[in-house]
KOLLUM-101985 format. One line per field, with one value per residue (C-alpha): x, y, z; residue in three letters; residue number from 1. Coordinates in nm, 4 decimals. Example, Ala and Ser with C-alpha at 12.3 -4.5 7.8 and 13.67 -1.06 7.14 Angstrom:
x c(1.2300:1.3670);
y c(-0.4500:-0.1060);
z c(0.7800:0.7140);
code c(ALA:SER);
pos c(1:2);
REM end
This chain:
x c(-5.9573:-6.3244:-6.5577:-6.8164:-6.7235:-6.8328:-7.1729:-7.3616:-7.2028:-7.2588:-7.6147:-7.6959:-7.5503:-7.7492:-8.0755:-7.9996:-7.9813:-7.6203:-7.7441:-8.0327:-8.2456:-8.5303:-8.8293:-8.7472:-8.3774:-8.2843:-8.5776:-8.3549:-8.0567:-7.7453:-7.3951:-7.0433:-6.9847:-6.6165:-6.4290:-6.0929:-5.9215:-5.5634:-5.3085:-5.1587:-4.8071:-4.5195:-4.6479:-4.9978:-5.0990:-5.3845:-5.7052:-6.0461:-6.1866:-6.4928:-6.8182:-7.1782:-7.2089:-6.8569:-6.7199:-6.6495:-6.9603:-6.8931:-6.5476:-6.4714:-6.1274:-5.9826:-5.6083:-5.4469:-5.7872:-5.7758:-6.0194:-6.1818:-6.2231:-6.4003:-6.6323:-6.7169:-6.8030:-7.0104:-7.2153:-7.2107:-7.0948:-6.8161:-6.4989:-6.5413:-6.8702:-6.6971:-6.5574:-6.3533:-6.1273:-5.8848:-5.6904:-5.8628:-5.5868:-5.2976:-5.3420:-5.4249:-5.5946:-5.6407:-5.9995:-6.1106:-6.4668:-6.6678:-7.0135:-7.3154:-7.4375:-7.6932:-7.6182:-7.5387:-7.3037:-7.5881:-7.6559:-7.2945:-7.3251:-7.6250:-7.4313:-7.1284:-7.3460:-7.5067:-7.1640:-7.0370:-7.3506:-7.2436:-6.8882:-6.7039:-6.3599:-6.3333:-5.9943:-6.1916:-6.3414:-6.1433:-6.3143:-6.6477:-6.6246:-6.5015:-6.7966:-7.0369:-6.8974:-6.9416:-7.3100:-7.4165:-7.5128:-7.7745:-7.9244:-7.9244:-8.0775:-7.8323:-7.9399:-7.8798:-7.5422:-7.4451:-7.5335:-7.3263:-7.0351:-7.0619:-6.9967:-6.6505:-6.5823:-6.6738:-6.3476:-6.3596:-6.7276:-6.6839:-6.3471:-6.4858:-6.7080:-6.4559:-6.3773:-6.0382:-6.0736:-6.1478:-6.5144:-6.8233:-7.1159:-7.4482:-7.8221:-8.0095:-8.3701:-8.5804:-8.5911:-8.9715:-8.9578:-8.6750:-8.8754:-9.1793:-8.9739:-8.8034:-9.1423:-9.2141:-8.9205:-9.0400:-8.8061:-8.8647:-8.6353:-8.4481:-8.4686:-8.5624:-8.8147:-8.9680:-9.3451:-9.4599:-9.7601:-9.7478:-9.7751:-9.4701:-9.2755:-9.3681:-9.2607:-8.9189:-8.8657:-8.9613:-8.7349:-8.4494:-8.4481:-8.3816:-8.1041:-7.9362:-7.9319:-7.7841:-7.5021:-7.4263:-7.4189:-7.1706:-6.9484:-7.0318:-7.1370:-7.4901:-7.4906:-7.7778:-7.7153:-7.9745:-8.0287:-7.8643:-8.1969:-8.3289:-8.0285:-8.0723:-8.4513:-8.4238:-8.1620:-8.3680:-8.6875:-8.5347:-8.2432:-8.4331:-8.5184:-8.1774:-7.9160:-7.6346:-7.7271:-7.5104:-7.6885:-7.4799:-7.5758:-7.4506:-7.2892:-7.0644:-6.9167:-6.5748:-6.5921:-6.3437:-6.4944:-6.6676:-7.0215:-7.1279:-7.5035:-7.5729:-7.9528:-8.2333:-8.5420:-8.8236:-9.1101:-9.4266:-9.6753:-10.0375);
y c(1.9268:1.8782:1.7870:1.6179:1.2814:1.4166:1.5450:1.2220:1.1878:1.5520:1.5574:1.2629:1.4452:1.7629:1.5703:1.3899:1.4930:1.5868:1.9136:2.0319:2.3143:2.4914:2.6355:2.9765:2.9387:3.0868:3.3261:3.6333:3.5503:3.7638:3.7458:3.8368:4.2076:4.1479:3.8180:3.6888:3.3523:3.2780:2.9975:2.9903:3.1264:3.0452:3.3036:3.1538:3.0074:2.7603:2.8713:3.0278:3.3338:3.5556:3.5199:3.4936:3.4028:3.5224:3.8416:3.9659:3.8606:4.0802:3.9391:3.5730:3.4291:3.0810:3.0407:2.7214:2.5815:2.2611:2.1617:1.9316:2.2237:2.4279:2.1384:2.1036:2.4760:2.4634:2.1611:2.2093:1.8520:1.6817:1.5880:1.2151:1.2267:1.3288:1.0526:1.1046:0.8932:1.1865:1.3552:1.6679:1.8065:1.8540:2.2299:2.5056:2.8435:3.1608:3.2849:3.6283:3.7578:4.0547:3.9399:4.1758:4.2628:4.0153:3.7580:3.3875:3.1715:2.9611:3.1743:3.1423:2.7662:2.7682:2.9556:2.7308:2.4192:2.5420:2.5696:2.2367:2.0633:2.1429:2.0189:2.3501:2.3300:2.4865:2.6227:2.8969:3.0103:3.3341:3.4285:3.3125:3.5235:3.8261:3.8051:3.7561:4.0643:4.2687:4.1770:4.1563:4.5233:4.4514:4.1220:3.8987:3.5977:3.3023:3.1664:3.5012:3.5413:3.1895:3.2718:3.5899:3.3865:3.1392:3.4223:3.4639:3.0927:3.0731:2.9222:2.6470:2.5746:2.5305:2.3526:1.9987:2.0399:2.1843:1.9836:1.9417:2.2808:2.4650:2.5145:2.3851:2.1922:2.2903:2.2526:2.5827:2.6976:2.8681:3.2365:3.2261:2.9145:3.0591:3.3763:3.1735:2.9666:3.2764:3.4301:3.1251:3.1854:3.2642:3.4074:3.4273:3.5762:3.2467:3.0570:3.0387:2.8033:2.7425:2.7333:2.6193:2.4500:2.0676:2.0602:2.2857:2.0675:1.7536:1.9204:2.0148:1.6689:1.4899:1.6950:1.7244:1.3482:1.2915:1.5515:1.4273:1.0706:1.1906:1.3759:1.0819:0.8437:1.0763:1.0753:1.4303:1.5515:1.6941:2.0679:2.3121:2.6853:2.9392:3.2881:3.3691:3.4458:3.1020:2.8761:2.7772:2.7442:2.5316:2.3028:2.2483:2.1793:1.9188:1.7756:1.4654:1.3812:1.4667:1.3848:1.3873:1.7252:2.0282:2.3640:2.6715:3.0333:3.2672:3.4793:3.1860:3.1322:3.3006:3.5698:3.3972:3.0502:2.9238:2.7988:2.5101:2.4716:2.0974:2.1323:2.3754:2.2898:2.4449:2.6508:2.4602:2.5082:2.4985);
z c(-3.9465:-4.0236:-3.7384:-3.9562:-3.8022:-3.4638:-3.5684:-3.4941:-3.1508:-3.0621:-3.1938:-2.9690:-2.6731:-2.7355:-2.7371:-2.4112:-2.0494:-2.1120:-2.2622:-2.0452:-2.1793:-2.0136:-2.2010:-2.3385:-2.2652:-2.6032:-2.6328:-2.6136:-2.8377:-2.8134:-2.9592:-2.8578:-2.9092:-2.9892:-2.9973:-3.1138:-3.1197:-3.2209:-3.1830:-2.8355:-2.7949:-2.5589:-2.3084:-2.2884:-1.9540:-1.9509:-1.7841:-1.8368:-1.6659:-1.6618:-1.8465:-1.7252:-1.3585:-1.2708:-1.1182:-1.4714:-1.6691:-1.9735:-2.0522:-2.1209:-2.1890:-2.2326:-2.2890:-2.4211:-2.5128:-2.7165:-2.9876:-2.7331:-2.4921:-2.7584:-2.8446:-2.4768:-2.4666:-2.7843:-2.6766:-2.2980:-2.2335:-2.0390:-2.2241:-2.1563:-2.3468:-2.6717:-2.8910:-3.2063:-3.4307:-3.4458:-3.1663:-3.0396:-2.8201:-3.0645:-3.1112:-2.8643:-2.8962:-2.6909:-2.6919:-2.5693:-2.6004:-2.4780:-2.3749:-2.3765:-2.0285:-1.8997:-2.1725:-2.1418:-2.3450:-2.4853:-2.7947:-2.9033:-2.8623:-3.0970:-3.3659:-3.3314:-3.3446:-3.6695:-3.8270:-3.6944:-3.8227:-4.1791:-4.1337:-4.1014:-3.9454:-3.6024:-3.7045:-3.8800:-3.5501:-3.5692:-3.8936:-3.7590:-3.4456:-3.6378:-3.8758:-3.5875:-3.4174:-3.7356:-3.7653:-3.4008:-3.4066:-3.6742:-3.5568:-3.2505:-3.4292:-3.4056:-3.7465:-3.9157:-3.7475:-3.8550:-4.2156:-4.2013:-4.0655:-4.3546:-4.6022:-4.4536:-4.5119:-4.8805:-5.0033:-4.7412:-4.7972:-5.1722:-5.1772:-5.1232:-5.4293:-5.6755:-5.9888:-6.1526:-6.3251:-6.0033:-6.0884:-5.9142:-6.0640:-5.9103:-5.9393:-5.9422:-5.9136:-6.1768:-6.0678:-6.0350:-5.8159:-5.6106:-5.5515:-5.4458:-5.2010:-5.0615:-4.9903:-4.7756:-4.5415:-4.1901:-3.9320:-3.5593:-3.2993:-3.2733:-3.6027:-3.9700:-4.1304:-4.4725:-4.5211:-4.8676:-5.0219:-5.0305:-5.4105:-5.4396:-5.1972:-5.3928:-5.7171:-5.5767:-5.4259:-5.7488:-5.9742:-5.7259:-5.6651:-6.0340:-6.0507:-5.7325:-5.8645:-6.1937:-6.0182:-5.7911:-6.0885:-6.2584:-5.9494:-5.8404:-5.4984:-5.5322:-5.4624:-5.4950:-5.5197:-5.4098:-5.2732:-4.9364:-4.7700:-4.8718:-4.8049:-4.4402:-4.4540:-4.7712:-4.6152:-4.3026:-4.4958:-4.7286:-4.5268:-4.4125:-4.7748:-4.9214:-4.6587:-4.9176:-5.0701:-4.9948:-4.9997:-5.0793:-5.1384:-5.4089:-5.1372:-5.0411:-5.3884:-5.4359:-5.7035:-5.9369:-5.9137:-6.2261:-6.1716:-6.3967:-6.4023:-6.4074:-6.3956:-6.3197:-6.1148:-6.3197:-6.1874:-6.1082:-6.3924:-6.2787);
code c(MET:SER:LEU:LYS:GLN:LEU:VAL:ILE:VAL:LEU:ALA:ALA:LEU:THR:THR:SER:SER:ALA:PHE:PRO:GLN:SER:PRO:GLY:SER:VAL:SER:ALA:PRO:VAL:ALA:PHE:GLU:VAL:ALA:SER:ILE:LYS:PRO:SER:GLY:PRO:GLN:SER:LYS:ARG:GLY:SER:ASP:GLY:GLY:PRO:GLY:SER:LYS:ASP:PRO:THR:ARG:TYR:SER:PHE:ALA:LEU:ALA:SER:LEU:LEU:ASP:LEU:ILE:VAL:ILE:ALA:TYR:HIS:VAL:ASP:SER:PHE:GLN:VAL:SER:SER:PRO:ALA:ALA:LEU:ASP:ARG:GLN:ASN:PHE:ASP:LEU:VAL:ALA:ARG:VAL:PRO:GLU:GLY:ALA:THR:MET:GLN:GLN:PHE:ARG:VAL:MET:LEU:GLN:ASN:LEU:LEU:ALA:GLU:GLY:ILE:SER:ILE:ARG:ASN:LEU:ALA:GLY:ILE:LEU:GLU:LYS:VAL:GLY:ASP:ASN:ALA:ALA:PHE:THR:LYS:ASN:PRO:ASP:GLU:LEU:SER:GLU:HIS:ALA:ARG:LYS:ALA:LEU:GLY:SER:GLN:LEU:THR:LYS:PRO:PHE:GLN:ASN:GLU:ASN:GLY:GLY:ILE:ARG:VAL:ILE:THR:LEU:ASP:PRO:ARG:LEU:GLU:GLN:GLN:LEU:THR:GLN:GLY:VAL:ARG:GLN:SER:SER:THR:GLU:MET:ALA:LEU:ILE:ILE:GLU:PRO:LYS:VAL:ALA:ARG:HIS:VAL:VAL:GLU:ILE:LEU:THR:LYS:PHE:VAL:GLN:GLN:MET:LEU:SER:ALA:GLY:HIS:GLN:PRO:VAL:ILE:LEU:CYS:ALA:PRO:GLN:LEU:ARG:LEU:ALA:PHE:ARG:ARG:PHE:PHE:GLU:ASN:THR:PHE:SER:ASN:LEU:ALA:VAL:LEU:SER:TYR:ALA:GLU:ILE:PRO:SER:ARG:MET:GLN:ILE:GLN:ASN:ALA:ALA:VAL:ILE:PRO:ASN:LEU:VAL:GLU);
pos c(1:2:3:4:5:6:7:8:9:10:11:12:13:14:15:16:17:18:19:20:21:22:23:24:25:26:27:28:29:30:31:32:33:34:35:36:37:38:39:40:41:42:43:44:45:46:47:48:49:50:51:52:53:54:55:56:57:58:59:60:61:62:63:64:65:66:67:68:69:70:71:72:73:74:75:76:77:78:79:80:81:82:83:84:85:86:87:88:89:90:91:92:93:94:95:96:97:98:99:100:101:102:103:104:105:106:107:108:109:110:111:112:113:114:115:116:117:118:119:120:121:122:123:124:125:126:127:128:129:130:131:132:133:134:135:136:137:138:139:140:141:142:143:144:145:146:147:148:149:150:151:152:153:154:155:156:157:158:159:160:161:162:163:164:165:166:167:168:169:170:171:172:173:174:175:176:177:178:179:180:181:182:183:184:185:186:187:188:189:190:191:192:193:194:195:196:197:198:199:200:201:202:203:204:205:206:207:208:209:210:211:212:213:214:215:216:217:218:219:220:221:222:223:224:225:226:227:228:229:230:231:232:233:234:235:236:237:238:239:240:241:242:243:244:245:246:247:248:249:250:251:252:253:254:255:256:257:258:259:260:261:262:263:264:265:266:267:268:269:270);
REM end
């Protein structure tokens, strides 16, 4: 089940006193060293144990956790604060994670929130956590780990945009423009951002507006395809202007899926 219907509610909660954050609270991001989640079995007994602040801070477990429980963990809210048109307690999971020494659960919440914000089903949390564990040795940046996790979810990410022939219609960037935008990606220890000249931003907005309108008029969901290292920064930079635009990376497209180029945003000619 997709959680996209919950995004507005959860976003409001994370910007309120329901989700208190102190300055620098995510300044040293970490990730689970190893984590697994699977459907609960007949031997599962409900309860959580361990984790930061407990007698066993490097091991966290939650048996018979419902979807609602996992949302509460991800957004650090109370269950009564979460509202959904669909039942959130129909299926249960057993979660076990090894937490790096001295770490908190907050960095995992950031990664999970990134994924929920783009409508990814929480039922894929097993794949997400596995991918995070694979890459945690190379980076502790929550944004980077989220992008690595998305690569494991390619078939789910692209399915909503497939046409009747199984292909996907996309807007792409001229290679020279894509390279210029990629050079503007700035990465700190906690996030990614895009820094570009105003004239370049205006050029992309002007051309992309036309292409998005054309795809919507034709009954297609607007999708732009770009390099993996650009995807998240591009989405964040333009999401307020193009709220109905999906941004995918080449790394998220299944190898056998046919890509149909609907339009190309040209390079800006001086």
